[in-house]
C-alpha positions in Angstrom: 136.7 143.4 153.5 135.2 146.7 154.8 132.6 144.8 156.8 135.1 142.6 158.8 134.7 143.0 162.5 131.4 144.8 162.2 127.8 143.8 162.6 126.2 143.2 159.1 122.5 144.1 158.6 121.1 142.0 155.8 118.0 140.2 154.6 116.9 136.8 155.8 113.8 134.6 155.8 112.8 134.2 159.4 110.5 131.4 160.7 109.0 133.0 163.7 106.9 130.0 164.7 106.0 126.6 163.4 103.7 126.0 160.5 103.6 129.7 159.4 104.9 131.4 156.3 108.5 132.7 156.5 108.9 136.4 156.8 111.6 138.4 155.0 113.2 140.5 157.7 116.3 142.6 158.2 118.5 140.8 160.7 121.8 141.6 162.4 124.7 139.1 161.8 127.5 139.5 164.4 131.1 139.2 163.5 132.6 135.7 163.7 134.1 134.7 167.0 136.9 132.3 167.7 137.1 129.5 165.1 134.1 130.9 163.1 133.7 132.0 159.5 131.2 134.5 158.2 129.9 133.6 154.8 128.0 135.6 152.2 125.5 133.1 150.9 125.2 133.3 147.1 122.8 130.4 146.4 120.7 128.1 148.5 118.2 125.4 147.8 115.1 124.3 149.6 115.3 120.8 151.1 112.6 118.7 152.6 114.4 118.8 156.0 113.6 122.5 156.1 109.9 121.7 155.6 110.2 118.9 158.2 111.3 121.3 160.9 108.7 123.9 159.9 105.7 121.8 159.2 106.2 118.4 160.9 108.6 118.6 163.8 107.3 121.9 165.0 109.4 121.9 168.1 108.7 125.2 169.9 112.3 125.2 171.2 113.6 125.4 167.6 112.0 128.8 166.9 112.4 131.6 165.9 115.0 130.4 163.4 116.4 131.0 159.9 116.1 127.8 158.0 118.3 126.6 155.1 121.2 124.2 155.0 121.9 123.4 151.4 124.0 126.3 150.1 127.2 127.7 148.7 128.9 131.1 149.3 132.0 133.2 149.7 133.9 133.8 152.9 133.5 137.4 154.0 135.6 137.4 157.2 137.1 134.9 159.7 137.4 134.9 163.5 140.5 134.4 165.7 142.1 131.0 165.2 140.9 130.4 161.7 143.8 129.5 159.4 142.2 127.3 156.8 139.9 129.9 155.3 140.4 133.5 154.2 138.1 136.1 152.7 137.2 135.3 149.1 137.3 131.6 149.4 134.3 129.7 147.9 132.8 127.4 150.4 129.9 125.1 151.2 128.5 125.2 154.8 128.0 121.7 156.4 125.1 120.6 158.6 127.3 117.8 160.0 130.6 119.0 161.5 133.9 117.4 161.1 136.1 118.4 164.0 138.8 115.9 163.1 139.6 115.2 166.7 136.7 113.2 168.2 136.5 109.4 168.2 133.9 109.5 165.4 136.0 111.8 163.1 139.0 109.6 163.6 137.0 106.5 162.7 136.7 105.8 158.9 133.4 103.9 159.4 131.3 107.0 160.1 130.8 110.7 159.4 129.2 111.5 162.7 131.0 114.0 165.0 130.8 114.6 168.7 130.6 118.4 168.1 127.9 120.6 166.6 124.2 121.1 167.0 123.3 117.4 166.5 125.2 116.2 169.6 122.7 117.6 172.2 119.9 119.6 170.4 118.7 117.1 167.7 115.0 117.8 168.3 115.4 121.6 168.1 117.7 121.2 165.1 119.8 124.2 166.1 122.5 125.1 168.7 121.5 127.4 171.5 124.3 129.9 170.5 123.6 132.1 167.6 125.1 135.1 165.8 121.7 136.3 164.5 119.3 138.8 166.1 116.2 140.4 164.7 114.0 143.1 166.3 116.0 142.6 169.5 115.4 138.9 169.7 117.9 136.0 169.3 117.2 134.0 166.2 118.4 130.4 166.1 120.7 129.1 163.3 119.0 126.0 161.8 121.5 123.0 161.8 124.2 125.5 162.7 124.1 126.9 159.1 120.9 129.0 158.4 121.4 129.7 154.7 118.1 131.5 154.0 120.1 134.6 154.8 122.4 136.9 152.9 125.1 136.3 155.5 125.6 133.6 158.1 128.3 132.5 160.6 129.4 128.9 160.8 132.1 127.1 162.9 135.1 126.3 160.7 134.6 122.6 161.5 131.4 122.8 159.5 132.7 124.5 156.3 134.2 122.9 153.2 136.5 124.9 150.9 135.8 124.2 147.2 137.2 124.8 143.8 137.1 128.6 143.1 135.9 127.9 139.6 132.8 126.0 140.8 129.4 127.5 139.9 127.8 128.2 143.3 124.2 128.0 142.0 124.9 124.4 141.1 127.3 123.0 143.7 125.0 124.3 146.5 123.1 121.0 146.0 126.1 119.2 147.4 125.4 120.8 150.8 122.7 118.2 151.5 120.4 116.5 148.9 122.8 115.1 146.3 125.5 114.0 148.7 122.8 112.4 151.0 121.3 110.2 148.3 124.4 109.4 146.3 126.4 108.6 149.4 123.6 106.4 150.8 124.1 104.2 147.8 127.9 104.2 147.4 129.0 104.7 151.0 126.3 103.2 153.2 124.6 100.5 151.2 127.8 99.8 149.3 125.8 98.9 146.2 127.7 96.2 144.2 128.2 95.8 140.5 125.5 93.7 138.9 123.1 94.1 141.8 119.4 94.9 141.9 118.3 98.0 143.7 115.0 99.8 144.6 114.8 103.5 145.5 111.7 104.6 147.3 110.9 108.3 146.7 112.1 110.3 143.7 112.8 113.7 145.1 116.3 115.1 145.0 117.7 112.6 147.5 116.0 109.6 145.8 117.2 110.7 142.3 120.7 111.1 143.7 120.4 107.6 145.2 119.5 106.3 141.7 122.5 108.1 140.3 124.7 106.5 143.1 123.3 103.0 142.3 124.2 103.5 138.6 127.7 104.8 139.5 128.2 101.7 141.6 127.3 99.4 138.7 123.8 98.2 139.6 122.2 96.4 136.7 118.6 96.9 137.7 117.4 100.1 139.5 113.7 100.2 140.3 112.3 103.6 141.0 109.3 103.6 143.3 107.0 106.7 143.7 103.3 107.5 143.8 103.9 110.3 141.3 104.4 108.7 137.8 105.5 112.2 136.4 108.8 111.6 138.1 109.7 108.4 136.2 111.1 110.2 133.1 113.4 112.2 135.4 114.5 109.1 137.2 115.5 107.6 133.8 117.9 110.4 133.3 119.8 109.4 136.4 119.9 105.7 135.6 116.6 104.0 136.7 115.7 101.0 134.6 112.2 100.1 136.0 109.4 102.1 137.5 106.7 101.1 140.0 103.8 103.2 141.3 102.4 101.5 144.4 99.0 103.0 143.6 98.8 100.7 140.5 98.8 97.6 142.6 96.4 96.1 145.1 99.1 94.0 146.9 101.9 95.4 149.1 104.8 97.0 147.2 107.2 94.5 148.8 105.4 91.7 147.1 105.4 93.5 143.8 109.1 94.0 144.0 109.7 90.4 145.2 107.9 89.1 142.1 109.9 91.4 139.8 113.3 90.3 141.3 113.0 86.6 142.1 112.6 87.1 145.8 113.6 90.7 146.5 116.2 93.3 145.8 119.8 93.3 147.0 119.6 96.9 148.1 116.6 99.1 149.0 116.9 102.8 149.8 114.1 104.7 151.6 114.3 108.4 150.6 110.9 109.6 151.9 111.2 110.0 155.7 108.1 107.8 156.3 108.3 104.9 158.7 105.8 102.8 156.8 107.9 103.2 153.7 111.0 102.3 155.7 109.4 99.0 156.6 108.3 98.4 153.0 111.9 99.0 151.9 113.3 96.4 154.3 110.6 93.9 153.3 111.5 94.4 149.7 115.0 93.1 150.3 116.0 89.6 149.5 116.5 87.3 152.5 120.0 86.2 153.2 121.9 89.4 152.3 119.5 92.2 151.4 120.3 95.6 152.8 117.7 98.3 153.5 118.9 101.9 154.1 116.9 104.6 155.9 117.8 107.9 154.2 114.7 110.1 154.7 114.9 112.4 157.7 112.3 112.1 160.5 112.3 111.7 164.2 108.6 111.6 165.0 107.6 107.9 165.0 109.1 104.5 165.7 109.8 102.2 162.8 108.7 98.6 163.4 110.0 95.4 161.8 109.2 91.7 162.2 112.2 90.0 163.9 112.1 87.2 161.2 112.8 89.8 158.5 116.2 90.4 160.2 116.8 86.9 161.4 116.5 85.7 157.8 119.7 87.8 157.1 118.4 91.2 156.0 120.2 94.3 157.3 118.5 97.6 158.2 120.9 100.6 158.5 120.7 104.4 158.4 122.6 107.0 156.5 123.2 110.7 157.4 124.6 113.0 154.6 125.4 109.9 152.6 128.2 109.0 155.0 130.4 111.8 153.7 133.0 113.4 155.9 132.1 116.9 154.7 135.2 118.9 155.0 137.3 116.3 153.2 134.9 114.7 150.8 132.5 117.5 149.7 135.3 119.2 147.7 135.9 115.8 146.0 132.2 115.7 145.0 132.6 119.3 143.6 135.6 118.0 141.6 133.5 115.1 140.3 130.9 117.6 139.0 133.5 119.8 137.5 135.0 116.7 135.7 131.5 115.9 134.4 131.4 112.6 136.4 128.4 113.8 138.5 125.1 115.3 137.5 123.8 118.4 139.3 122.1 120.7 136.7 119.5 118.0 136.0 118.2 118.3 139.6 117.3 121.9 139.3 113.7 122.5 138.2 113.2 126.1 139.4 115.3 129.2 140.0 113.9 131.9 142.3 115.0 134.7 144.5 115.1 134.7 148.3 112.0 136.9 148.3 110.1 134.0 146.7 111.0 131.5 149.5 107.3 130.8 150.4 106.5 130.1 146.8 109.5 127.7 146.7 108.2 125.9 149.9 104.7 125.6 148.3 106.3 124.0 145.2 108.0 121.4 147.4 104.9 120.7 149.5 102.9 120.0 146.3 105.7 117.8 144.9 106.1 120.0 141.8 109.8 120.5 142.0 113.0 118.5 142.4 115.2 121.3 143.6 114.5 125.0 143.7 117.6 127.1 143.9 117.3 130.6 145.4 119.6 133.4 144.4 120.5 135.1 147.6 123.5 137.5 147.0 125.4 138.4 143.9 128.9 137.0 143.7 
């Protein structure tokens, strides 16, 4: 392409400081260096983890930054040493790397990787190195991706090449939310046929978890949320029962225990709230119940009573649904293309990048499942 090897000036939504509206700015995106890929972002969605960094985490060391990590785009150019990708490839950037060489990548039990931003800058949620500048200042790349920008640069170990026929404004959801929830059910919890499940929180991640529970053959899937307007949507993805904690005077774990003869087999917390995490564990049946922490937060400790675990319950965590991104995200795209996975049903709003602050407000108020932003034309 004519832009290869040159600095690209383009539009991006910059978060200059915590808890302030994003600002549409012209930024400079440097050419990719060794083992890097520069991507034209076509579509990106707003995820709660973006809001978490902006409004809850508020780590000063993580600003200024360009947020966004759930996206799809087209390779514009590649740096030295890149052989797997070429200009024109359709790709999904990944917030969890897969180097393929470290002890975690070589272990089938995990999708963690020793490389990438998460290994040493988890609180700041961005690597120190960046290809972005704006008004003469370095701008950090959130989770190493920064997709609220017309162009971004990502290490090749954090890019998945996908089917060239895939609609980018749909499969962008596989960059985080849908894989995170679906995989938490099928990969991390390992939901079993005929089992009983509870999913706490019916945002995109929670609904994807419901879909995963159904795909795994669960016979009873209880959707738990304080917003009853979400129950009809949960039914679309396979939920069989619905509970609003506000309708009950007793703890939600007691309500679920009474509904299920002692507790559910699997409980997935998709909120990012430590009190809900405890409730999820306490909703599990003793002996074999599995609680999975899916919601992203790093602000508070989660506390449990030892007897809850001594009685045989398990509490575990799930990042990106346990998917090894470079290998398995393309398989999820194929599942969607083969009509074995829902994506369109998650999208409640379509906007432009200029409307990013409106999209954030929709999510803050709980009035959307996923808002997809059109960033660049294909």
